[in-house]
N, C-alpha and C positions, 0 to 999 in steps of 0.2 A: 150516897153510896160512892165510896172512893176506892180506886184501884191504884196500886203503886208497885214499883220493883222491890225485890226482897231485901237486898243489902241496904240500899238507901232508905227503904221504908222502915226497916227495923231501927236504923241509926237516927234518922232525921224526921220521917213523917210521923211515926208513932209518938215520939215525944211532943211533936207539934199538935197532934190530935188531942193528946191528954191536956195540954195547956189550953187549947181552944175549947174543949169540953168544959173545963173549969170556969172559963169566962162566959160560956153560953150553955148553961145546964139544961135548957129546954130543947136544944137541938140534939137529936140522936145521930151518931155517926156510925156507919157500917163500913169498916176498913178491911180490904183484902190485899195481901201482899203476895205477889207472884211475878216471876220473870216471864211468864207466858204472855204473848201479845193478845190483849182482849179487844173484842168489838164492843165499843161503848153503847151503841144503839141496840144491837141484838141482845146484849146481856144486861142492859138496863143500868149502866153506870152513869152517875151524874157527872163524874169527874175522874180523870186519870192523871197521875203524875208520871211524866216520862222524861227520859234523859237521852240527849243526842242532838245532832245538828239538823237532821231532816226527819219529818214525820212520815211514817209509812202510809198514812191515810191523809191525803192533802185536803180532803173535804172537812176535816175537823178544824176547830178554832183553837189556837195555842197562845198562851201568855207566858213570856219568859219570866222566870222567877229568880234564877241564880246561875252564875257561870259554873262550869265543871272543868276543873284542871285534872290532868293526869300526870303521873311521874313514872319514870323507870327507876327501880331501886332494888336493893338486895340487903340481906343481913350482913353485918361486918364479918361474921365468921365465914360466909360463902366467899366474900371478896378476898379475904386473907388466904383462902385455899386456892382460889382460881384466878385471882387478879381482877382488876377493874377494867371493863371494856372502855375504850376511848373513841371508837369509830363504829359505824354501822356494820362494817365488815367483821369486827371483833365478835359480834353476836353469834356468828356461826360456831364458835368454839365454846359457847356458854349454854347452860341448861335453862332454857326460857320456858317458864311455866305458862301454859296455854289456857286461854279463856275460850270456851267452845261456843258461846253465843256470838252472833255477828256484831262486831265492833271494829274500830281501827286497830285493836289489839287482840285479834283472834288467835286461835291455837297454832296456826301454821304460818301466819303472815302478820307482821307488825308494820304499821304505817308511821312514817316520820315526815318532817317538813310541816310548816304551819298549816298547810292546806291538805295534808295527808297524801301528797302525791308521790312519796318515795316508799314503795313497799319493800320489805326485807323478809326473806324466808327465814323462819326460825323453827327450832325443834326443842323438845324437852321430854322429860320423863313423867310429866304429870299434865293432864288436861282436865279441867273442871268447868262446870257451868255456873259457878258462883264465886264472886270476887273475894268473899270472906274466907272461903276454903283455900284459895290461892294465897291469901295473906298468911294463913296458918303455916302453909308449906314454906313460904318465904322466910318467915320468922324462924323456922327450924333450920334454915341454911340450905334449903334444897336448890334454890336457883333464883333467877331474875324474875321480877314481877313488873307488869306494865298496867297499872290500874289507877282509878280516880283517887284524889286526895281525901274524899269523904270516907273512904275505907282505910286509908293509910296514914292520915294526919297525926293521930296520937303516937303511932310508932315512929314516925319521922321526927316529931318533937322530942321524943324520949331517946332517940339514937338507936332504937332497936332495928330500924331500917335506915339505909343511907341512899340518898339520891345519886343517880349516875347521869353525867352529862356527856353526850356524844357529840359528833361533828355535825349533826343536824338537829334542828329543834324538835321538841315534842309536838305531836299533832293535837290540835284543839278538838275536844270531844263534843263541843256544843254547849248545851245548857240544860238546866232543869226547867221543864215546862208544865204548866197546868193546861190540860187538854179537855175540851168538851165538844159536844155535838152542836152544829148550827141548827137553825130552823125553828127555834122556840126561845122565848125569853128566859134568860138564865135566872133560876130561883135566887132570891135574895140571900138565903142561907149559904148557897154555893159560892156566890160572889163574895160574901163575907169571909168565907174560909180562904178563898184565893187571895184576897187582900191581906189576910192574916199571915199567910205564908210569905207573900212578897215583902211584908214589913219585917218578918222574922229573919229571912235569909239575906236579902239585899245583894248589892253587887260585890261585897266582900262577905261571903257567907261564913257562919261561925266555924265551920270545920277548916277553913283556910286561914283564919286569924292566927297570927304567930308563926306562919310558915314563910320562908323566903319567897320573894316575888318570882 
């Protein structure tokens, strides 16, 4: 039983599960995708795939599977109409599309600097709890988006979205982790799946290949 976040799960976990199931047809996988924080022990999950720098529950065991990069970007049409911001202060005059779940790129405050120590107040006409919904709005030219490359990579490679570089670096969002409960021996099938994901994603995961460093 595997739990994972919605956008990343649809794009990366579900295809991985399909390939894993083809290799191991005797293993049954129960996959649930949700952005709700689940209790692995109380709800009976064998494994969760989580994204971030810190675990909310420090009693769990985590294995790092892949880095997570984020970018600030917008559609060319938006930048043509409103100009391209060059500094953190410039964000005050732009429509910043907000992510309502708690991350360094939340709806009201975006964090910059490699360690996330520089908060910037932002505002915009749209607040959503899903990165793919923000992507759709950004592609339509509504505003700036500050989201992971696993959501935006195809659009960046195709030029539908353009990266924006400010006077401070982008904050690191951490990594993709496989998370499971301690206190019992990890089943062989679960360990097999974790190893499969680690080999599939590596330190340069497929969604980042072909993107500028």
